[in-house]
N, C-alpha and C positions, 0 to 999 in steps of 0.2 A: 480507787485504790488498786494498786498493782501488787498481786501476791504471787510468790513462788516463781518469779521470773528467773530463768536460767539463760545463759548464753555461752556459746562455744569458747568465748574468750577466757572464761573461768577454768577451762580445761586445757588451755594452751600450756605447753611445756615451760614457757617463760614464766608463768605464774608460779609453778612449783619451784623453779630455780630461784625466783624472788623470795619465796617463803623460806627456802633453805638458806639463802644468804642472810636474811633477816634473823633467823634463828641462830645461825653461827655467830653473827655479830653480837647477839644478846647473851647466849648461853656459853659460848666459848668452850672451855674445858669442863664446865659443869656449874650447876647452881649450888654454890658452896654454902649458902645460907640454909636452903631447904634440906640439903644433905646433912647438915649439922643438927637441925632442929626437928626434923620430921622422920619417923621410922619408915623404912623402905616399904613395909607392908600396909601403911596407912592408906585407907580409901576415903574418898570425899566426893561431894557434889558441888560443882561451881555453877553460879547463875550469873549470866550477863544481863545487866540492867541499864536501860537508858536513863541517864540522870537529867537530861534536858529533852524537850520536845523536838522531834525532827523526823526525817525520812530515813528508814533503815536500809542500808546497803552493805554488802560484803559478808553476810553470814556464811555463805559457802566457803569463802576464803578463810574466815576465822575457824571454821570446822576443819579445813585442810591443815591449818597450823597445829591444832590439837592432835590430829591423826598423824602428822609428820613427827611430832615429838614422841607420841606413843600410840601405835595403831590399835591398842586395846581400849582406848577411850570411847565412850558412847556419847552421841550427840542427840539431843532432843530439841528441835526447833520450836519456839513458841510464837514467833512473829515471822512475817514473810518479807522478802525483798520488795521494797517499794512501799511498805506500810508506813503511814504517818502515825507516830506514837506519841503518847504523853510522857512527861517525866515520871519515872518510877515504873515504867513498863518492863516486865521481864522479857528478854529476847530469846534466851536459850538456856537449857540445862546441859552440863557436861559432867559425865560420871567417869571416875577412874582413879588412878594413883594420885594422891595429893601432891607428891613431888612433881609428877608430870603436868598436872594442871597449873601449878605455880610456875613451872619452867616455860609453859606456853603462854601464860597470861598476857604479858606486856606486848609480845609480838602480835598476838591475836587482836588485842585491843587497838594497837596501832593501825592495823589494816582496817578494822571495823570502824574506828572513829574517823579516819581520813575519808573512807569511801562514803560513809553516812553523811559527813559534812559536805562533800561535793554534791551528793544527791539532794540534800536539804536545800542548799543554796540554789541549785538548778531548779528545783521545784518552785522556789520563790519567783525566779525569773519567768518560768513557764506560766505560772498563775498570773503574773503581772500583765502578760499580753493575751490572756484568755479572751476569746471572742473576736480578735482582730484578724485571724487567719494567718498571722505571722508565726514562723517556727523559730525556736531558739537553737543555735548551733554551738558546739564546743569548738576548741581550737587545739593547736599543737603545744600550747603553753602548759605542759604537764610535767610532773616530776620525772626526771630521767629514769627509765626502766619501768615506770608505772603507766605507760601509755594505754595499755589494754584495760587496766583497772580503772584509771581515771575516766576513760571514755565510756566504759561500762557503767560507772556510777552516774555519769551524765544522762545516759539512756534511762537508767532507773528513775532519775529525777524528772524525766519527760522530755528531754532535749533530743535533737537529732545529732548524729555524728557528722562533723566535717571530715575531710580526708584523714586517713589514719597516719600517713607520713608523706614523704616526698615522692613516693613510688606509685601511688594509686590515683592521682589526679594531677592535671596540669593547672598550676595557679601562677599566673604571670603577675608578679608584684613590681613595685616601683624600681627595685634594684635590677630586676631582669630587664625591664624596659630601658633603664639607663645603660646597661651593659650591651643590650642588643642594638641600641641606636634609635629607640622610639617605639611607640605603640604599634605602628604599622609594621616595622621590621620584626618586632617580637612575635606578633601574630602570624606573620608570613613564615617565620622560622618554625614555629610550632606546626603549622599546616604542612610544611615540607617533611616533617618527621612523623607526624601522626595523621593517618587518613581519617576523614570525617567519620565520626561515630565510634572509633576504636577506643577512645578514652574521653572522659569529661574534661572540659576546658573552662577555666574561669580566668577573668582578667580584672585586676584592680585599677581603679581610676581615682584620682585625687581632686578632680575639679569637673565642672560641667563641660569645659572645653575638651578635656581628655575624654569624657564620656562621648561627646559628639564624634571625636576621631575614632574611638573604638567602634561605635555603631556604624560608621561609614565602612569599616573593614569587615565586620561580622566574623563568623567562623568560631564562635564560642557558645557555651551553654548558659553561663551565669556571669554577671558583672557585679563586682564589689565596689561599693561607695565608701571610701576610706575617710573617716573624720569629716563627713559632710555636715553642714548645719541642717536644721530641720527644714528650713525653706528650700535649700538646695536639694535635699532628699526628695521633697515633694516634686520639684521640677524634674529631677532625674528619673523618678518613677514614671512620670508622665511622658518623658522623652522615650523611654524604653518601650512603653505602651504594650507591655506583656509579650514582647517578642523574645525576651530572654528572662531567666530567673534573676531576681535582684537580691542583693545582700548588703546590709549596713554593718559597718565595723568601725572600731576605734573609740576607746574611752566610754564604752557603754556601762552604765551603772543602773542599779535597781530603781533608783529614783527617776531615771530618764528613759528606761526601756519602753514603757507604754507609749510615750509620745513618739518615739522612733517607730514603733510598730504602726501607729496610726497614720504614718506617711504612706503606707501601702506597700512597703518592702515585703518580699516573700520570706526572707531570713534575716536574723540578727545574730552575728557571731560574738560571743562573750568570753574573753580570755579569763575574766575573774572567776568563772565557774571552777577552774582548776588551779589558777595561780594565787587565788585569794580566799578560798573557802576555809572557814574555821572548822576545826575538828569538832564533831559532836561528842558531848561528854557521855561516856559509857564506862561503867565499872564492872568488876567481877567480884562477887561475894562467894566465899567458900564455907562449907559446913561439912562436918564429918558424917559419913554414912552410918 
């Protein structure tokens, strides 16, 4: 169990901007229903409750939503980041103006449900490969603007992060190879720009013959096997023979990830962690103080 995990990503200015954008989208000029039905001085307690079992992630972001709407709200955390909870588990109490709590409700739940859903699915993949030595990686297939939060949720679920964006790692993919004129030309071009050791370099191959060409060149840290069959993955891992890190990618599903891991690859990257994770069902119940 991972409890009370924090990360600098949650304090990045982009997260606050994202919260502000989401609140502006939802509240606009004001919550006209609450303003019409609830006295301005009404105080209440809200409770966030998991309606389905899963891995909880995003509580600090939900707290930020409530504080952004009303800095006077008080937050009492009842569960921790990374906790696996049963249906019906209370996650947090929030105390404050009833109007403020209701204005923040949907936005806070949207963040918490999405992030918990990603963490829950990630944990399932991580548990599926337990004992093999293979690590699960996320990808850049994230909601635009949500990159930090999606990747944070994957870490809470137990995965490792792949590159954050196009700026922090060289990843030579099939289109780079085609545009450069081949594997050899692409690797040579990268070596001309980046001195050895200055940045990590990965190359994608789509067949055993491409793998042999890449191995003949060298000059990288990790090699990605894209959409290889299980038999070809085993052959590829044997050919690399631990000289470089290995990664399997392409069409990975929960039902197949264990068999892929058992081929001996070091990493498996899974786009589904962030592009197909269902939201975890979480609700907010309110009562008067």
